[in-house]
N, C-alpha and C positions, 0 to 999 in steps of 0.2 A: 087631069083626067086619068092619065096613066098611073099617077101616084095613088089615086083613090082606088083604082082597080087592083094595084099591087098590094095595097094595105088590106083590101077586102079579101084577096086570095090568101094573104098571110093569116088573117083572122080565121078564115075557114079552115086552113091547115092546123092552126093552133087548137081550134075547137075540136077538130077531128082527132088530133093527137090526144087531147085530154079525154075525149070519149073513149078511145082505145085504152088509155092508161087506167081509166076508171072502170073498165069492164070487170064484172065480178070474177073473182078467182075461182077456178074450178076446185071444188073440195076434194081432198084426198079420200078415196073410198076406204071404208074400214076394212081391215084385213079379214078375209074369209076365215071362218072357224076351221080349225084342223080336226077332221073327223077320222077316226080309226074304227074299223069293224073287226071284231073277233068272232070267228065261227068256232063253236066248240061242240063236243059230243052231247052237250046238254042244251044247246040252242045258241042263238046269236046275241051278241052284246055290241051296241054301237056307242062309242065314246066320243065326247067333244073335249079337246085338249085346250088348255088356257095358256097360250104362249105369252100373253101379256104379263101374267103374274108369275109364271114359272118357266121362263125361256130355256134354261139349261135342261130341265127335266123333260120338257116337251121335245126339244131337239134330240135328246138322248133316246127317248122312247120311239120317236119317228125313225131314227136311224136304225134301231133294232128291227122295226117293222120293215123298212126298205131292204134290210139285209136278209130278210127271210128267217129271222132268228126264232120267232115264237111258234110256228107250226111244229107240232110234235112235243111241245112242252105241256105240262100238266098243272092243274090247280092242286098243289101238294099240301096246302095248309088251309083247312076249311073249319071255321069255328062258328057254329050257329049263333045268331044274334050278335055277331061281332064283325067278321070280315072273311073274305076269300082271297087267298094269295096264290100267285102262280108266276110263270114266266122264267123259271130257272132250271127245272129238272125235266128229264125225259121220262117216258112211261116206265122205263126200267130203272128209274131212280138215279140216273147219272146226272151230275151237275154239268151244265153246259158252260164252256168258257165264255168269258165276257170281255168287253172293252174296259178301259180304266174307269174307276168310280168317278162320280160327279159330286160337286159340292152341294150341300143341303140348301134348299130354298124354302124352308118351312115358315119363315117369317114374312109371308107374302099376303096375308089377310084371308087366304082360303081356308076353309074349315073341313075337318073330317066328319062330314055329315053323311047320312044315308045316301048311297049312290055316288059318292065322291071316289075319285081314282087317286091313289097316292103311291109314292115310291117306297118299297120295302128296303130295309137296311139292317146292318148289324148295330151293335152298341156304339160303333164309330159313326158320328153324324154324317161324315162325308164318305160313306161306303156304298151308296146306292149305285146299282149297275142296271140289270135288266129286270129284276123281279119287281112286281107291283102288287097292290092289293086294292080291292073295292070294298068299301064300308057297306055292310048290310044294315047298319044302325048308326045313329048319331054317336060318335066316339070323341067327345070333347077332350078327353084326357090325352089324345094323340096330337091335339093342336099345339102350335108353338105357344109357350115354351115347353109344354108337356112336363112329364114327371122327371125327365132327364135334362131339362134346360134347353132342349132342341126341338122336340116334336117331330112330326113326319110331314114331308112335303106333299101337299095336294096339288095336282097339276091337271085335273080334268074331272069330268063327271059322266055318268051314264045318261044318254038321251033316249035310247031304246034298248029294251031287253032286260029291264029290272026284274022281270019274271024269271028270266034265265039265271040272273044273279041269285035270286031267292031260292031257286031250285038247287043250284050248286050249294048254297049256304045250308040247305036242309039235308044234304047228302049224308048217308051213314058213313062214319069214319072209324078208323082203327089206329091204335098207337103202335107205330112201327119204330119208334125211337128217333132221337135227334131231330132233324128237320121234318121228319114224317110222323110226329106225335099226333097229328090231326089229319091223317091221310084218308081221302075217300076210298071206301072199299072197292067201288067200281071206279076205275080211272076216269077222270074228266079231262079230256085232251083238247088243246087248242089245235084245230085242224087247218085254219086259215087265219091270216092277219093281213089286212090291207088298208091303205089310205083310202078314204071315202067310204060311201055306204055300199 
């Protein structure tokens, strides 16, 4: 009798243990999207960054935002029907110092379509620092591999404020030479940059 009770207790424990071991695993929640808001003298732009496809570029951009780098910088290169570029020069046309450049991530499947956010760079593919651009039209020639074998790294897109992007893109410009060949006549300044909306 005691033996039957002992076996029954063991069976109950075994079933209980199996029940616990077979409990459904909690699913890992998807990472929350990284949102950055740029307030400019032309309006507000809200960006969603894609850390899954462009982790270095997103981490780099976010660090510049956290460091308070962008307020006071201008959109210095505005080309109607193409893109708007900013994040490197002050209103008095002084280039701001940057951290070390990051490696290109253009072969990530993201495309330079209207509203996409991409890293600006020189002819050196691994030269991106703080400057970025937003495509105001589909620009497939900027996609990997591009005309130069590298393309330009897309790392996010506009989720709110495309009207502001279009407003900036339509601004009157003047050729002031060098980096300022397409400089808005009336400066368009980033006044605030923050994580979140």
